[in-house]
N, C-alpha and C positions, 0 to 999 in steps of 0.2 A: 456616462451614467453609472452610477454605482451599483455594484453587484450586490443584491440583498442576501444572497445565500452564498458566501465567499468559500473558496477553498481552504482547508486546514490540514497541517500535516498529520497523517496517521501516525499514532504513537500506540505501539503494542508492546505489553511487559514481556519482551523476548530478548535476550541477550545475543550478541554476535549474529547478526542479522546481515547476510553476504547479500551481493549484487542478484545472485541466482534467485536466493528467497526472495526479494523484492519483485522480480519478475514473477515467480510462481505465485504469490499473493495478487498481483496483478490479474493473473488468468482466473484465479478463485473470484474474484471481486466482478470480473466480466462475467463468469458464469451465472452470478445471481444479479447481474444486471444493475450493479452500484457505479454510478459514474465516477470517475477517478482520473488523476494524471500522475504520470511518473517522472518527476523532475530531478536534474542533478544539483548537489549542493558540494561544489568541488568535486572530491573525487567518490562522493557520495551519492546513493540513489534513495530518493524517499517518495512514499505514495501521499498525493494530496486527495481528499475526499470533499465532497460538500458538506458543510456543518451540519446538516439536517441528517446525513447518512452516517455521521462519524461514529454513533454508538453501534449501528448496525454492522458497519464494516469491521470494527474491531471485535464484534462477538463473532462473525463468521471466520475471521481468520483465527482466533482462538478456538473455535470449535474444530475447524479445518486441522490444525496443529495437533489438536487433542485426538483426534481420529486417526491421524497419520503416526503418531508418536510412537505406538507398540510395533509398527511395521518397517521402521527405519533399523536395519541389523547389518548395514555394512555390505560385507562380503559374506556373511552368514547366510545358510538356507534357512528360510523361513517356512514357517507352517502356519496353516490357517488358525486364526483366534476363535472359531466356530467349527463345531464337529460337522463332519460330513454325513450324519446319520440321516438326517431329513432327505437331503440330496439323494442319496442310494436309495432311499425309499420310493421317491419321485421316479428316478431311472427305471427301478424294477417294476413299478406299475405301468410305465411306458411300455416295457417289454410284454407285460401280461396283457395289456389292453391290445397289442398287435395281434397276440395269440388269438385273443377273443373276436378280433373283427375278423380274420382270416377264416375263423371256422363257425361264424355264425350266419345264420340266414338273413338278418337285417343287413340291408345294403349299406355298409358304414363307408365304403369307399366311395359309392356313387353319391351318397347323400352329404359326405363330409369332406371330399377333396376341394381344393381350391379351384374350382371350375370357373373362369372368368364371366363366362356367359350367365351362370347362375348369380354370381356376386353382382352383375349388371343388373340382373333383375331383382336384387334387393335381398338376395341371401348372404347378408353380410358376416352371418356366424361362420361361415365357411372360412373366413380368415384365421379362425381360432381352430375350428375343428380339423383342418388340414394339418395343423401342427402336430395332431397325435396320431396320424396315420402314417403307414409306411408301406412300400410295396412288397417287401420280402424280409426275410430272417437278416440277411447282409446289411440291409438298409438299415434296419433299426438297430443292429448290434453297432455298427460303424457310429451311428449318431450318439448311441449311450456312451462308447467308448470315449470319443473327444469330448463330449459334453462333460463327462466325468473328470476329464483333465483339465479343462477350463474352468470349471464351477469351483475344482480345488483350490486353484490360485485365486480366483475372484473372492473366495471368501475369507482371504487374507484381508479385504479391505472392506468388504460388506458383509452384514448379517444374512442369514439364509433366508428368511422370508422377504427381506427387501431385495435380495439379490434375485430371488425367483419371480418376484413381480416385475422388476426391471427386464429380466429374460424374456418373460412371456410378452411384455410391452414391445419389445425389441421385434419380436417374432411377428406380433400382429401388425406393426408399421411396415416391416419388411415385405409381409404378403401384400400389404395394401399398395405399396409402391410398384411391388412385382405385378398387380393387378393392372395398375395403369399404364406400365410400361409394354406389356404384351397385348397381343390382340385378344379378341373375345373368345377365340377358339383354344385358348390356352388353358392347359390343367397341370397342377401342381399338387405335391402333397410332401410331408416329411417334417422331422423336427430341426432338419438342418438349418433352417432360418434362424432358430434360437441358438443353435451351437454357434454359428458366426455371431449372432447378436451377444452372445455370452463373452467372445473373445474381444468384439469391439467394446463392449462396456469396461472389461478389464484395461484395455489399451486408453481408453477416454479417461477413465479413473485415475490411472496411473499417470498419465501425461499432466495432470494437473500438478502432481507434486515433483515432477521431472521435466520443466517446462524445455530445458536446454536439450533433452534428449526426445522431445514429441516427434521429430522427424524419423528417430531411430524406432520408435515404436510403431509409428504408421508404416514404416517400410517392414518390419517384422510381421505385422498384421497382413500386408498385402503379399507378402512371402507365404504366410501359411494359408492365405485364400488359394494363391497359385497353385501351391501343393496339394491341398486337400479337396478345393473345390471345383477344380478345371481339370480339363483332359479326359474325362470318363464320358463315356456316349450315355445319352439321357439325363446327364446331371443338369438340374436347372441352375445355372450358373448366376443367373441375375439375382434370384433370391438369396444366394449366398452373399453376393455383393451388397444388397440391399439390406439384409440383415446385419451384416459388418458396420455398414455406414450408420443405420439408426441405433446399434448398439454404442458406437463410437460417439454419436451425439448425446445419446442418453448417459453416458459415463461421464461427458463433460458437464452437462447441465443437470446432473442428479440433483443438486442443491434448490434447483427450480421446481424439479417434476415432483419431489417429495420434500416438503418444508422439514425443518430441524425437530419441530417437536412431534412429528409422525416417524420418524425413523427408527425407533425402537418398539414400535407397537406391532410385534410379530404377529400376534394372533388376527390382528385385521389384515394384514398382508395374506397371510394363509387362507383366510376366508375370502378375500376378493379374488385371489388366483383360482381356488375351488369353484367358487361360483361362476366367473368368467367361463370357465371349461364347461361347468355343468348346464348353465342355461344355453350355451352354444350349442351343444348336443341336443339338449331339450328342443329347442327350436328347429335344429335339422329332423328331429324325429316327428314334430308336430307339421311344421309347415314346409319342409323341405322337399323339391321336386328332383326326380331323376332326370335331369337334362341329358346325361350322356347316352342313355339308350333312346331317348325320344327324339334326338335331334336327326 
């Protein structure tokens, strides 16, 4: 039976395509669910895609190469293409919000922490509000410090607004997995899920451009997780693990999560991030219940 949609060789106007680059592109195509095959032609490798996907595949490869062209610096130290000003303001606001929560009569911690029983009862907003809460000054300073380091390097590859949207998404999904993992009497809070989500996004995003080193990147991420996220009494290790995992998957599949035509809409991303946090706290204030003191 004849195939009505045959495979055709992928032809990209780029010189000196190595085998590593072919496998790199294969991973890029996989991340956007474009069906393809990698076949050998003598000593050369080439990618074959369905005829109907040919144009889209070429555009995805060219866009990927354009995005990564400015960050290939060999052994030179690289600096972010985007400034850190907005990120520093966000981290500063996180610290100020902690001071407000610990000195306010409003029960921020009771209404906003990731109380599994309350989430089970329908208070989904706790998955978000818990990310903005911290137990004490050392807790918030530690998270701000490490987030500052991880976001600095993440901004080499991703614009600030898009980066913070993905970071927030990794924290929410990490808290959701943590909720399903623990029993209903589990309580957690802190931005650390997003901190490890940031690390995971960077690893996943960079793995796309260094396929042969993907194992090394994963091992580095697990090493940092072991060093920073374990071994201390009271640390919610599972939230760190789930944050790292969700961040890694988001980094790999970022082209599916955010289509190309939306990636440079910074204002939209900032608005979405603000509304998610604002509406979550609004819901907590209006509909939240203090299950901790009533249990």
